[in-house]
Backbone of each chain as nested JSON, in Angstrom:
{
  "chains": [
    {"id": "A", "residues": [
      {"number": 1, "name": "MET", "atoms": {"N": [33.494, -0.951, -13.884], "CA": [32.542, -1.646, -14.433], "C": [31.493, -1.918, -13.166]}},
      {"number": 2, "name": "LYS", "atoms": {"N": [30.306, -1.613, -13.828], "CA": [29.207, -2.03, -12.835], "C": [28.852, -3.566, -12.572]}},
      {"number": 3, "name": "ALA", "atoms": {"N": [28.772, -3.987, -11.364], "CA": [28.274, -5.136, -11.186], "C": [27.31, -5.395, -10.4]}},
      {"number": 4, "name": "LYS", "atoms": {"N": [26.214, -6.227, -10.67], "CA": [25.006, -6.504, -10.039], "C": [24.712, -8.003, -9.691]}},
      {"number": 5, "name": "VAL", "atoms": {"N": [24.615, -8.281, -8.317], "CA": [24.618, -9.564, -7.739], "C": [23.174, -9.964, -7.155]}},
      {"number": 6, "name": "HIS", "atoms": {"N": [22.531, -10.757, -7.562], "CA": [20.946, -11.099, -7.127], "C": [20.987, -12.373, -6.451]}},
      {"number": 7, "name": "VAL", "atoms": {"N": [20.804, -12.166, -5.12], "CA": [20.862, -13.457, -3.986], "C": [19.646, -13.505, -3.859]}},
      {"number": 8, "name": "TYR", "atoms": {"N": [19.031, -14.764, -3.88], "CA": [17.835, -15.226, -3.513], "C": [17.634, -16.615, -3.141]}},
      {"number": 9, "name": "LEU", "atoms": {"N": [16.451, -16.726, -2.122], "CA": [16.302, -18.19, -1.415], "C": [15.912, -19.084, -2.568]}},
      {"number": 10, "name": "LYS", "atoms": {"N": [16.731, -20.514, -2.526], "CA": [16.287, -21.106, -3.58], "C": [14.812, -21.561, -3.41]}},
      {"number": 11, "name": "PRO", "atoms": {"N": [14.075, -22.266, -4.403], "CA": [12.895, -22.232, -4.697], "C": [12.811, -23.767, -3.675]}},
      {"number": 12, "name": "GLY", "atoms": {"N": [11.688, -23.645, -2.89], "CA": [11.307, -24.586, -2.039], "C": [11.626, -24.451, -0.67]}},
      {"number": 13, "name": "VAL", "atoms": {"N": [12.733, -23.235, -0.162], "CA": [13.07, -22.804, 1.085], "C": [11.857, -21.791, 1.396]}},
      {"number": 14, "name": "LEU", "atoms": {"N": [11.359, -21.95, 2.67], "CA": [10.192, -21.143, 3.063], "C": [11.006, -19.652, 3.029]}},
      {"number": 15, "name": "ASP", "atoms": {"N": [10.189, -18.68, 2.456], "CA": [10.561, -17.203, 2.553], "C": [9.768, -16.788, 3.39]}},
      {"number": 16, "name": "VAL", "atoms": {"N": [9.887, -16.539, 4.833], "CA": [9.261, -15.998, 5.987], "C": [9.024, -14.368, 5.557]}},
      {"number": 17, "name": "GLN", "atoms": {"N": [10.326, -13.82, 5.068], "CA": [9.791, -12.516, 4.768], "C": [8.813, -12.371, 3.647]}},
      {"number": 18, "name": "GLY", "atoms": {"N": [8.935, -13.235, 2.652], "CA": [7.949, -13.077, 1.679], "C": [6.775, -13.105, 1.67]}},
      {"number": 19, "name": "LYS", "atoms": {"N": [6.169, -14.395, 2.927], "CA": [5.113, -14.307, 3.687], "C": [4.603, -13.398, 4.225]}},
      {"number": 20, "name": "ALA", "atoms": {"N": [5.291, -12.666, 4.902], "CA": [5.128, -11.422, 5.503], "C": [4.239, -10.356, 4.859]}},
      {"number": 21, "name": "VAL", "atoms": {"N": [5.274, -10.093, 3.643], "CA": [4.631, -8.947, 2.808], "C": [3.543, -9.505, 1.8]}},
      {"number": 22, "name": "GLU", "atoms": {"N": [3.316, -10.605, 1.99], "CA": [2.323, -11.287, 1.202], "C": [1.042, -10.865, 1.933]}},
      {"number": 23, "name": "GLY", "atoms": {"N": [1.1, -11.354, 3.117], "CA": [-0.132, -10.973, 4.34], "C": [-0.393, -9.642, 4.064]}},
      {"number": 24, "name": "ALA", "atoms": {"N": [0.439, -9.006, 4.31], "CA": [0.278, -7.259, 4.505], "C": [-0.435, -6.789, 3.156]}},
      {"number": 25, "name": "LEU", "atoms": {"N": [-0.071, -7.231, 2.06], "CA": [-0.624, -6.508, 0.795], "C": [-1.97, -7.396, 0.826]}},
      {"number": 26, "name": "HIS", "atoms": {"N": [-2.343, -8.679, 1.17], "CA": [-3.674, -9.051, 1.15], "C": [-4.286, -8.002, 1.78]}},
      {"number": 27, "name": "GLY", "atoms": {"N": [-3.657, -7.959, 3.538], "CA": [-4.599, -7.097, 4.336], "C": [-4.946, -5.921, 3.903]}},
      {"number": 28, "name": "LEU", "atoms": {"N": [-3.847, -5.108, 2.825], "CA": [-4.083, -3.769, 2.229], "C": [-5.379, -4.051, 1.175]}},
      {"number": 29, "name": "GLY", "atoms": {"N": [-5.805, -5.018, 0.466], "CA": [-6.644, -5.105, -0.484], "C": [-6.058, -5.688, -1.923]}},
      {"number": 30, "name": "TRP", "atoms": {"N": [-4.788, -5.985, -1.861], "CA": [-4.301, -6.805, -3.009], "C": [-4.121, -8.138, -2.909]}},
      {"number": 31, "name": "GLY", "atoms": {"N": [-5.587, -8.495, -2.981], "CA": [-5.475, -10.017, -3.05], "C": [-4.905, -10.918, -3.98]}},
      {"number": 32, "name": "GLY", "atoms": {"N": [-4.406, -10.237, -5.115], "CA": [-4.338, -11.22, -6.226], "C": [-2.951, -11.439, -6.374]}},
      {"number": 33, "name": "VAL", "atoms": {"N": [-2.309, -10.942, -5.371], "CA": [-0.705, -10.975, -5.016], "C": [-0.336, -12.782, -4.597]}},
      {"number": 34, "name": "SER", "atoms": {"N": [0.73, -13.003, -5.102], "CA": [0.906, -14.409, -4.686], "C": [2.281, -14.826, -4.717]}},
      {"number": 35, "name": "ASN", "atoms": {"N": [2.875, -15.885, -4.269], "CA": [4.27, -16.261, -4.336], "C": [5.622, -15.254, -4.262]}},
      {"number": 36, "name": "VAL", "atoms": {"N": [5.325, -14.456, -3.151], "CA": [6.452, -13.342, -3.018], "C": [7.622, -13.928, -2.594]}},
      {"number": 37, "name": "ARG", "atoms": {"N": [8.474, -13.495, -3.077], "CA": [9.797, -13.907, -2.676], "C": [10.582, -12.552, -2.551]}},
      {"number": 38, "name": "VAL", "atoms": {"N": [11.586, -12.512, -1.35], "CA": [12.512, -11.259, -1.288], "C": [13.816, -11.625, -1.351]}},
      {"number": 39, "name": "GLY", "atoms": {"N": [14.316, -10.886, -2.208], "CA": [15.769, -11.208, -2.396], "C": [16.463, -10.12, -2.192]}},
      {"number": 40, "name": "LYS", "atoms": {"N": [18.08, -10.334, -2.262], "CA": [18.871, -8.838, -1.981], "C": [19.371, -8.679, -3.399]}},
      {"number": 41, "name": "LEU", "atoms": {"N": [19.579, -7.44, -3.556], "CA": [20.309, -7.048, -5.133], "C": [21.576, -6.262, -4.505]}},
      {"number": 42, "name": "LEU", "atoms": {"N": [22.483, -6.594, -4.89], "CA": [23.727, -6.012, -4.586], "C": [24.405, -4.968, -5.985]}},
      {"number": 43, "name": "GLU", "atoms": {"N": [24.526, -3.86, -5.78], "CA": [25.25, -3.36, -6.931], "C": [26.467, -2.442, -6.692]}},
      {"number": 44, "name": "PHE", "atoms": {"N": [27.72, -2.816, -7.234], "CA": [29.011, -2.093, -6.837], "C": [29.829, -1.774, -8.156]}},
      {"number": 45, "name": "ASP", "atoms": {"N": [30.741, -1.0, -7.853], "CA": [31.758, -0.609, -9.234], "C": [32.753, -1.571, -8.674]}},
      {"number": 46, "name": "MET", "atoms": {"N": [33.804, -2.05, -9.997], "CA": [34.906, -2.864, -9.675], "C": [35.761, -2.586, -10.862]}},
      {"number": 47, "name": "ASP", "atoms": {"N": [36.903, -2.768, -10.074], "CA": [38.141, -2.614, -11.473], "C": [38.171, -3.552, -12.493]}},
      {"number": 48, "name": "GLY", "atoms": {"N": [38.789, -3.023, -13.535], "CA": [39.203, -4.12, -14.485], "C": [38.098, -4.241, -15.852]}},
      {"number": 49, "name": "ALA", "atoms": {"N": [38.593, -4.312, -16.727], "CA": [37.743, -4.434, -17.773], "C": [37.135, -5.348, -18.636]}},
      {"number": 50, "name": "ASP", "atoms": {"N": [37.541, -6.679, -18.363], "CA": [37.165, -8.051, -18.934], "C": [35.907, -8.374, -18.079]}},
      {"number": 51, "name": "ALA", "atoms": {"N": [34.893, -8.561, -18.959], "CA": [33.372, -8.824, -18.442], "C": [33.496, -10.413, -17.989]}},
      {"number": 52, "name": "GLU", "atoms": {"N": [33.9, -11.047, -18.552], "CA": [33.899, -12.877, -18.31], "C": [34.904, -12.896, -17.188]}},
      {"number": 53, "name": "ALA", "atoms": {"N": [36.148, -12.134, -16.894], "CA": [36.945, -12.537, -15.809], "C": [36.166, -11.83, -14.694]}},
      {"number": 54, "name": "ALA", "atoms": {"N": [35.567, -10.545, -14.623], "CA": [34.824, -9.727, -13.625], "C": [33.517, -11.057, -13.29]}},
      {"number": 55, "name": "LYS", "atoms": {"N": [32.893, -11.831, -14.075], "CA": [31.844, -12.783, -13.693], "C": [32.508, -13.766, -13.066]}},
      {"number": 56, "name": "GLY", "atoms": {"N": [33.651, -14.272, -13.134], "CA": [34.299, -15.168, -12.604], "C": [34.735, -14.886, -10.915]}},
      {"number": 57, "name": "GLU", "atoms": {"N": [34.949, -13.536, -10.877], "CA": [35.296, -12.873, -9.6], "C": [34.271, -12.821, -8.572]}},
      {"number": 58, "name": "LEU", "atoms": {"N": [32.856, -12.359, -9.388], "CA": [31.713, -12.071, -8.569], "C": [30.887, -13.499, -8.285]}},
      {"number": 59, "name": "LYS", "atoms": {"N": [31.364, -14.804, -9.08], "CA": [30.914, -15.945, -8.675], "C": [31.625, -16.279, -7.313]}},
      {"number": 60, "name": "ALA", "atoms": {"N": [32.827, -16.302, -7.446], "CA": [33.636, -16.426, -6.139], "C": [33.187, -15.63, -5.258]}},
      {"number": 61, "name": "MET", "atoms": {"N": [33.216, -14.35, -5.342], "CA": [32.455, -13.502, -4.013], "C": [31.346, -13.952, -3.701]}},
      {"number": 62, "name": "CYS", "atoms": {"N": [30.267, -14.412, -4.364], "CA": [29.048, -15.432, -4.009], "C": [29.337, -16.423, -2.978]}},
      {"number": 63, "name": "GLU", "atoms": {"N": [30.143, -17.373, -3.811], "CA": [30.469, -18.42, -2.938], "C": [31.24, -18.418, -1.815]}},
      {"number": 64, "name": "LYS", "atoms": {"N": [32.004, -17.233, -1.681], "CA": [32.71, -17.041, -0.178], "C": [31.859, -16.301, 0.783]}},
      {"number": 65, "name": "LEU", "atoms": {"N": [31.103, -15.293, 0.267], "CA": [30.888, -14.13, 1.032], "C": [29.251, -13.877, 0.94]}},
      {"number": 66, "name": "LEU", "atoms": {"N": [28.896, -13.806, -0.303], "CA": [27.594, -12.94, -0.541], "C": [26.434, -13.795, -0.398]}},
      {"number": 67, "name": "ALA", "atoms": {"N": [26.363, -15.076, -0.553], "CA": [25.51, -15.909, -0.588], "C": [25.583, -17.258, 0.542]}},
      {"number": 68, "name": "ASN", "atoms": {"N": [24.602, -17.569, 0.746], "CA": [24.683, -18.777, 1.723], "C": [24.046, -19.675, 1.049]}},
      {"number": 69, "name": "THR", "atoms": {"N": [25.225, -20.569, 0.104], "CA": [24.568, -21.296, -0.8], "C": [24.086, -22.654, -0.423]}},
      {"number": 70, "name": "VAL", "atoms": {"N": [23.676, -22.839, 0.953], "CA": [23.05, -23.868, 1.177], "C": [21.513, -23.736, 1.143]}},
      {"number": 71, "name": "ILE", "atoms": {"N": [21.171, -22.546, 1.299], "CA": [19.787, -22.014, 1.005], "C": [19.49, -20.846, -0.092]}},
      {"number": 72, "name": "GLU", "atoms": {"N": [20.563, -20.17, -0.455], "CA": [20.411, -19.079, -1.487], "C": [21.262, -19.644, -2.938]}},
      {"number": 73, "name": "SER", "atoms": {"N": [20.407, -19.049, -4.135], "CA": [20.938, -19.069, -5.243], "C": [21.28, -17.86, -5.563]}},
      {"number": 74, "name": "TYR", "atoms": {"N": [22.268, -17.6, -6.642], "CA": [22.578, -16.109, -7.009], "C": [22.85, -15.881, -8.367]}},
      {"number": 75, "name": "LYS", "atoms": {"N": [22.554, -14.776, -8.943], "CA": [22.776, -14.35, -10.64], "C": [23.617, -13.049, -10.466]}},
      {"number": 76, "name": "VAL", "atoms": {"N": [24.844, -13.302, -11.731], "CA": [25.582, -12.259, -11.489], "C": [25.365, -11.137, -12.82]}},
      {"number": 77, "name": "GLU", "atoms": {"N": [25.912, -10.259, -13.083], "CA": [25.575, -9.611, -14.14], "C": [26.664, -8.52, -14.142]}},
      {"number": 78, "name": "VAL", "atoms": {"N": [27.457, -8.053, -15.55], "CA": [28.295, -6.966, -15.216], "C": [27.88, -5.919, -16.569]}},
      {"number": 79, "name": "ALA", "atoms": {"N": [27.996, -4.759, -16.428], "CA": [27.791, -3.832, -17.594], "C": [28.822, -2.723, -17.608]}}
    ]},
    {"id": "B", "residues": [
      {"number": 1, "name": "MET", "atoms": {"N": [0.777, -12.654, -14.315], "CA": [1.637, -11.694, -14.441], "C": [2.923, -11.654, -13.243]}},
      {"number": 2, "name": "LYS", "atoms": {"N": [4.193, -11.706, -13.969], "CA": [5.468, -11.949, -12.903], "C": [5.585, -10.297, -12.841]}},
      {"number": 3, "name": "ALA", "atoms": {"N": [5.644, -9.963, -11.523], "CA": [6.39, -8.554, -10.935], "C": [7.512, -8.379, -10.168]}},
      {"number": 4, "name": "LYS", "atoms": {"N": [8.604, -7.458, -10.652], "CA": [9.676, -7.296, -10.04], "C": [9.407, -5.809, -9.381]}},
      {"number": 5, "name": "VAL", "atoms": {"N": [9.918, -5.766, -7.932], "CA": [9.963, -4.648, -7.652], "C": [11.287, -4.282, -6.831]}},
      {"number": 6, "name": "HIS", "atoms": {"N": [12.233, -3.236, -7.307], "CA": [13.505, -3.283, -6.546], "C": [13.609, -2.076, -5.51]}},
      {"number": 7, "name": "VAL", "atoms": {"N": [13.706, -2.302, -4.269], "CA": [13.571, -1.434, -3.446], "C": [15.208, -0.901, -3.101]}},
      {"number": 8, "name": "TYR", "atoms": {"N": [15.563, 0.034, -3.181], "CA": [16.718, 0.623, -2.778], "C": [16.907, 1.76, -1.891]}},
      {"number": 9, "name": "LEU", "atoms": {"N": [18.135, 1.952, -1.486], "CA": [18.355, 3.13, -0.461], "C": [18.884, 4.445, -1.494]}},
      {"number": 10, "name": "LYS", "atoms": {"N": [18.196, 5.498, -1.371], "CA": [18.307, 6.516, -2.109], "C": [20.003, 7.125, -2.097]}},
      {"number": 11, "name": "PRO", "atoms": {"N": [20.362, 7.542, -3.386], "CA": [21.962, 8.016, -3.49], "C": [22.141, 9.131, -2.167]}},
      {"number": 12, "name": "GLY", "atoms": {"N": [23.065, 9.049, -1.616], "CA": [23.332, 9.721, -0.374], "C": [22.814, 9.472, 1.014]}},
      {"number": 13, "name": "VAL", "atoms": {"N": [22.115, 8.47, 0.881], "CA": [21.831, 7.859, 2.116], "C": [22.841, 6.683, 2.405]}},
      {"number": 14, "name": "LEU", "atoms": {"N": [23.39, 6.682, 3.883], "CA": [24.52, 6.003, 4.284], "C": [23.828, 4.153, 4.213]}},
      {"number": 15, "name": "ASP", "atoms": {"N": [24.772, 3.585, 3.487], "CA": [24.213, 2.169, 3.331], "C": [25.226, 1.332, 4.157]}},
      {"number": 16, "name": "VAL", "atoms": {"N": [24.903, 1.369, 5.378], "CA": [25.944, 0.483, 6.325], "C": [25.931, -0.859, 5.923]}},
      {"number": 17, "name": "GLN", "atoms": {"N": [24.987, -1.569, 5.213], "CA": [25.004, -3.069, 5.037], "C": [26.032, -3.133, 3.738]}},
      {"number": 18, "name": "GLY", "atoms": {"N": [26.128, -1.949, 2.743], "CA": [26.71, -2.18, 1.886], "C": [28.443, -1.765, 2.1]}},
      {"number": 19, "name": "LYS", "atoms": {"N": [28.196, -0.744, 3.398], "CA": [29.738, -0.846, 3.869], "C": [30.322, -1.914, 4.617]}},
      {"number": 20, "name": "ALA", "atoms": {"N": [29.323, -2.694, 5.194], "CA": [30.413, -3.861, 5.685], "C": [30.692, -4.797, 4.874]}},
      {"number": 21, "name": "VAL", "atoms": {"N": [29.555, -5.274, 3.524], "CA": [29.917, -5.934, 2.479], "C": [31.264, -5.573, 1.967]}},
      {"number": 22, "name": "GLU", "atoms": {"N": [31.4, -4.244, 1.714], "CA": [32.851, -3.57, 0.938], "C": [33.718, -4.106, 1.829]}},
      {"number": 23, "name": "GLY", "atoms": {"N": [33.898, -3.821, 3.262], "CA": [34.955, -4.119, 3.96], "C": [34.964, -5.507, 4.258]}},
      {"number": 24, "name": "ALA", "atoms": {"N": [34.323, -6.39, 4.166], "CA": [34.736, -7.729, 4.208], "C": [34.927, -8.317, 2.723]}},
      {"number": 25, "name": "LEU", "atoms": {"N": [34.58, -7.824, 1.285], "CA": [35.071, -7.856, 0.236], "C": [36.854, -7.224, 0.197]}},
      {"number": 26, "name": "HIS", "atoms": {"N": [36.817, -6.317, 0.884], "CA": [38.483, -5.816, 0.638], "C": [39.207, -6.662, 1.725]}},
      {"number": 27, "name": "GLY", "atoms": {"N": [38.726, -7.215, 2.679], "CA": [39.364, -8.224, 3.49], "C": [39.786, -9.462, 2.914]}},
      {"number": 28, "name": "LEU", "atoms": {"N": [39.218, -9.88, 2.218], "CA": [38.97, -11.177, 1.549], "C": [39.854, -10.933, -0.032]}},
      {"number": 29, "name": "GLY", "atoms": {"N": [40.313, -9.638, -0.346], "CA": [41.281, -9.617, -1.38], "C": [40.977, -8.939, -2.542]}},
      {"number": 30, "name": "TRP", "atoms": {"N": [39.51, -8.542, -2.386], "CA": [38.849, -7.76, -3.485], "C": [38.974, -6.195, -3.697]}},
      {"number": 31, "name": "GLY", "atoms": {"N": [40.051, -5.754, -3.422], "CA": [40.078, -4.497, -3.126], "C": [39.545, -3.485, -4.134]}},
      {"number": 32, "name": "GLY", "atoms": {"N": [39.404, -3.991, -5.5], "CA": [38.812, -3.058, -6.456], "C": [37.519, -2.682, -6.598]}},
      {"number": 33, "name": "VAL", "atoms": {"N": [36.507, -3.52, -5.489], "CA": [35.109, -3.202, -5.334], "C": [34.932, -2.124, -4.536]}},
      {"number": 34, "name": "SER", "atoms": {"N": [33.898, -1.122, -5.16], "CA": [33.824, 0.291, -4.293], "C": [32.304, 0.669, -4.433]}},
      {"number": 35, "name": "ASN", "atoms": {"N": [31.812, 1.618, -3.614], "CA": [30.523, 1.82, -3.804], "C": [29.135, 0.986, -3.775]}},
      {"number": 36, "name": "VAL", "atoms": {"N": [29.455, -0.148, -2.558], "CA": [28.37, -0.91, -2.627], "C": [27.263, -0.882, -1.868]}},
      {"number": 37, "name": "ARG", "atoms": {"N": [25.884, -1.345, -2.81], "CA": [24.836, -0.557, -2.098], "C": [23.955, -2.085, -2.189]}},
      {"number": 38, "name": "VAL", "atoms": {"N": [23.345, -2.237, -1.305], "CA": [22.69, -3.488, -1.137], "C": [21.169, -2.957, -1.265]}},
      {"number": 39, "name": "GLY", "atoms": {"N": [20.273, -3.644, -2.0], "CA": [18.893, -3.273, -2.186], "C": [17.809, -4.687, -1.919]}},
      {"number": 40, "name": "LYS", "atoms": {"N": [16.656, -4.351, -1.901], "CA": [15.936, -5.392, -1.989], "C": [15.3, -5.707, -3.229]}},
      {"number": 41, "name": "LEU", "atoms": {"N": [15.041, -6.866, -3.686], "CA": [14.339, -7.261, -5.118], "C": [13.108, -8.381, -4.658]}},
      {"number": 42, "name": "LEU", "atoms": {"N": [12.09, -7.76, -4.734], "CA": [10.782, -8.208, -4.506], "C": [10.428, -9.082, -5.799]}},
      {"number": 43, "name": "GLU", "atoms": {"N": [9.997, -10.432, -5.791], "CA": [9.406, -10.845, -7.074], "C": [8.238, -11.554, -6.434]}},
      {"number": 44, "name": "PHE", "atoms": {"N": [6.986, -11.221, -7.437], "CA": [5.905, -12.156, -7.314], "C": [5.068, -12.142, -8.415]}},
      {"number": 45, "name": "ASP", "atoms": {"N": [3.675, -12.963, -8.248], "CA": [2.729, -13.068, -9.232], "C": [1.521, -11.965, -9.033]}},
      {"number": 46, "name": "MET", "atoms": {"N": [1.011, -11.587, -10.05], "CA": [-0.146, -10.911, -10.032], "C": [-1.201, -11.132, -10.579]}},
      {"number": 47, "name": "ASP", "atoms": {"N": [-2.452, -11.293, -10.399], "CA": [-3.416, -11.275, -11.048], "C": [-3.613, -10.122, -12.255]}},
      {"number": 48, "name": "GLY", "atoms": {"N": [-4.655, -10.498, -13.104], "CA": [-4.652, -9.418, -14.432], "C": [-3.459, -9.547, -15.456]}},
      {"number": 49, "name": "ALA", "atoms": {"N": [-4.088, -8.893, -16.551], "CA": [-3.332, -9.067, -17.718], "C": [-3.037, -7.764, -18.409]}},
      {"number": 50, "name": "ASP", "atoms": {"N": [-3.127, -6.27, -17.742], "CA": [-2.877, -4.898, -18.165], "C": [-1.589, -4.588, -17.549]}},
      {"number": 51, "name": "ALA", "atoms": {"N": [-0.442, -4.453, -18.331], "CA": [0.657, -4.458, -17.765], "C": [0.607, -3.152, -17.209]}},
      {"number": 52, "name": "GLU", "atoms": {"N": [0.051, -2.024, -17.809], "CA": [-0.026, -0.72, -17.41], "C": [-0.339, -0.368, -15.898]}},
      {"number": 53, "name": "ALA", "atoms": {"N": [-1.853, -0.921, -15.672], "CA": [-2.861, -0.984, -14.761], "C": [-1.536, -1.545, -13.569]}},
      {"number": 54, "name": "ALA", "atoms": {"N": [-0.974, -2.972, -14.099], "CA": [-0.444, -3.695, -12.54], "C": [1.05, -2.648, -12.472]}},
      {"number": 55, "name": "LYS", "atoms": {"N": [1.471, -1.755, -13.148], "CA": [2.456, -1.32, -12.909], "C": [1.906, -0.09, -11.656]}},
      {"number": 56, "name": "GLY", "atoms": {"N": [0.846, 0.429, -12.245], "CA": [0.299, 1.557, -11.107], "C": [0.019, 0.983, -9.89]}},
      {"number": 57, "name": "GLU", "atoms": {"N": [-0.659, -0.285, -9.917], "CA": [-0.639, -0.953, -8.525], "C": [0.678, -1.331, -7.64]}},
      {"number": 58, "name": "LEU", "atoms": {"N": [1.465, -1.436, -8.743], "CA": [2.826, -1.68, -8.026], "C": [3.545, -0.627, -7.399]}},
      {"number": 59, "name": "LYS", "atoms": {"N": [3.392, 0.625, -8.01], "CA": [3.736, 2.079, -7.567], "C": [2.911, 2.19, -5.994]}},
      {"number": 60, "name": "ALA", "atoms": {"N": [1.462, 1.754, -6.039], "CA": [0.869, 2.286, -4.809], "C": [1.509, 1.197, -4.01]}},
      {"number": 61, "name": "MET", "atoms": {"N": [1.682, -0.017, -4.049], "CA": [2.189, -0.897, -3.155], "C": [3.23, -0.359, -2.47]}},
      {"number": 62, "name": "CYS", "atoms": {"N": [4.215, -0.179, -3.425], "CA": [5.586, 0.438, -3.039], "C": [5.272, 2.184, -1.917]}},
      {"number": 63, "name": "GLU", "atoms": {"N": [4.449, 2.539, -2.443], "CA": [4.307, 3.89, -1.598], "C": [3.817, 3.525, -0.121]}},
      {"number": 64, "name": "LYS", "atoms": {"N": [2.51, 2.464, -0.078], "CA": [2.101, 2.351, 0.975], "C": [2.624, 1.334, 1.906]}},
      {"number": 65, "name": "LEU", "atoms": {"N": [3.397, 0.597, 1.035], "CA": [4.056, -0.511, 2.214], "C": [5.409, -1.045, 1.713]}},
      {"number": 66, "name": "LEU", "atoms": {"N": [5.652, -1.164, 0.468], "CA": [7.328, -1.979, 0.307], "C": [8.278, -1.047, 0.358]}},
      {"number": 67, "name": "ALA", "atoms": {"N": [8.115, 0.483, 0.431], "CA": [9.455, 1.453, 0.212], "C": [9.279, 2.481, 1.429]}},
      {"number": 68, "name": "ASN", "atoms": {"N": [10.028, 2.66, 2.201], "CA": [10.162, 3.98, 2.998], "C": [10.67, 4.931, 2.225]}},
      {"number": 69, "name": "THR", "atoms": {"N": [9.786, 5.723, 1.656], "CA": [10.038, 6.867, 0.522], "C": [10.818, 7.887, 1.172]}},
      {"number": 70, "name": "VAL", "atoms": {"N": [10.885, 7.934, 2.444], "CA": [11.932, 9.019, 2.955], "C": [13.289, 8.84, 2.79]}},
      {"number": 71, "name": "ILE", "atoms": {"N": [13.814, 7.365, 2.534], "CA": [15.29, 7.273, 2.424], "C": [15.154, 6.181, 1.299]}},
      {"number": 72, "name": "GLU", "atoms": {"N": [14.212, 5.593, 0.859], "CA": [14.429, 4.679, -0.407], "C": [13.496, 4.824, -1.67]}},
      {"number": 73, "name": "SER", "atoms": {"N": [14.231, 4.334, -2.59], "CA": [13.26, 4.7, -3.94], "C": [13.034, 3.337, -4.474]}},
      {"number": 74, "name": "TYR", "atoms": {"N": [12.578, 3.416, -5.645], "CA": [11.743, 1.857, -6.241], "C": [11.867, 1.871, -7.537]}},
      {"number": 75, "name": "LYS", "atoms": {"N": [11.807, 0.943, -8.165], "CA": [11.554, 0.554, -9.752], "C": [10.682, -0.652, -9.652]}},
      {"number": 76, "name": "VAL", "atoms": {"N": [9.751, -0.821, -10.829], "CA": [8.772, -1.586, -10.713], "C": [8.963, -2.132, -12.065]}},
      {"number": 77, "name": "GLU", "atoms": {"N": [8.794, -3.422, -12.602], "CA": [8.742, -3.77, -13.809], "C": [7.775, -5.15, -13.755]}},
      {"number": 78, "name": "VAL", "atoms": {"N": [6.981, -5.257, -15.07], "CA": [5.999, -6.448, -15.332], "C": [6.52, -7.343, -16.217]}},
      {"number": 79, "name": "ALA", "atoms": {"N": [6.242, -8.555, -16.23], "CA": [6.43, -9.2, -17.421], "C": [5.466, -10.405, -17.66]}}
    ]}
  ]
}
């Protein structure tokens, strides 16, 4: 089963990477770009066939390893 | 308009970050995880109302700044 995990900074946490990208895009002439946020998207294969069980596992992975839950949120998806 | 840009390493390019995550997950007992790939997901607001034009702009941004097209591919999405 294919899993996707999106890890992103919580709203309100300053995204320095996003700010840098936004500044660079403005400098290149794309002034209409705003609120740039840069997150991580992890994609991987998982054993097992039960989507609900897999989602539970993915959440446990995020809490334990993949996300820093003090400043980051996550979304999980299986397909 | 909301834009999403997914930048990821091309298949065949060694993903060292993905390998590290995979090793860590195995160490924590999730042995069924494989082929971990770590990409970037950029989300931002864009001026303009024409989705097709916006997609063109996003592709230009990726080619110029957001992706290293030697080793990375990208997908763009507007909503």
